[in-house]
N, C-alpha and C positions, 0 to 999 in steps of 0.2 A: 204162792206168790199170787197176790190178788190182781185181777184185771182191772185196769182203771176204765171208768166210764169215759164216755165223750167229754161230759162236763168237767171231768178230773183232768183229763189229758189237755183240753184246750187251754186251761190255766196254765200248765207247765209250758205249754209251747208258745203261748203269747208271752210268757214272762221270758223264755231263752231268746226270742226273736226281738223283743223291745225293752229288754234290760228291767223291766219292772212288772210286776203282777198286775193283771188286768183288773179293772172295776169289776165286782160281783155281777153288777148288772149286764156287763159284756159277757160274761161267762155264761149266766143264765140264759141270756139272749140266744146266745149261740147253741146252748143245749136245746132250748125249745126248737129253734131252727132245724137242728139236726133231728129231732124227734117226728116233727110233723109230716114228712114223707112217708114214714112208717106207718102212722096213724091212717094216713089216706090210702096206702097199701091194703090196709084192712078192709077198707070199703069195698074193694075188689075181689074179697074173699067170702062176702057174706052171701049165703044161699037164700033163696026166697023164704024158705021155711022159718029160717031164724031172724029174717030181716026186722020183724016186729020187737024182737027182744034185744036185737044186737044195735040197730041203728040209732036208738036213744042213748044207749051207752057210749057209742062212739061219739054223738053229737055231746054229750057231756064232757068226755075227753078233749074233744076240738075247743069247746067253750073255756075248759079250764085251762089248756095250754094258752089260748088268747089273753086270757085274764092274767096269766102268770106273767106273761111277756109285757104287759102293761103296768101290773103292780109292781114289779121289781124296781120301778124308779122311785118308788117311794120307800125311804130307808127310815122312816119313823116306826116306833115300836107298833103302831097300829098295821103299819105296812108290811113289817116282818110277820106278825100275826095272820095276816092276809095271805102272804105267800105260803106259810106253813099249811093254812086251812085248804087253800087251792090245792097244793102239792099233796095234801092227805085225800083230798077228794079224787084227784086223778088217779092216784095209787089204788083206791078202792074200786074206782070204775074200771080201772084196766084189769084188776084182779078177777073181776067179775066176768070179764070177756070170754074166757076160754070156755066155760060152761054154757054161756049164752049162744055161743056159735054152733053147738050141736054137731061138730064136723066128725064124718065117719072116716074120711081118708087120712091116714097116717101122716103123709107129707106134707098136707094142708094144716094138719093138727100142730105139726112139729113148727112149721112156719109161723102160725098164730102164737104158739107158746113162745117162741123166740123173739118175737115183736112185743108181747106183753113183758118179758123179762127185760127187754130194752128199756121199754117206757119206765118200768119201775125202777131200773137202776138208774137212770138218768134222772128222775123225779126224786129218788131217793139220796142221791149225790147232792141234788139242791137243797133238799131238807135238811141234810146233814150240814151243809154248809152255812145255812140261816139259822142253825141251832134247833133244829125240831126233827 
């Protein structure tokens, strides 16, 4: 049984409570808002030795999430292409985080890995929904 991402479950929940499927932009916006605190949590896990490598990646992810939140309002083909591009960039940056953190503590490494998995899952669900 596949676990649902927040993005996938919010659509089902909204539909069950409001008798119709939510607009895609509402789902995406909710998923982005859900992910942001986890990305912010990563800021607190950066050790000084890794800061020069990690902080630019985190900044790109934050910028990507902000861009995704505004771009979802454009349902034109160009807007959908932008959503796909932004989501791909977020995923690529998130995937490079674990190595950049250079964490030696197993508990912290597990926490970082779980947040990266969450980011990639949510953004992957968004990409799948817009056909990319």
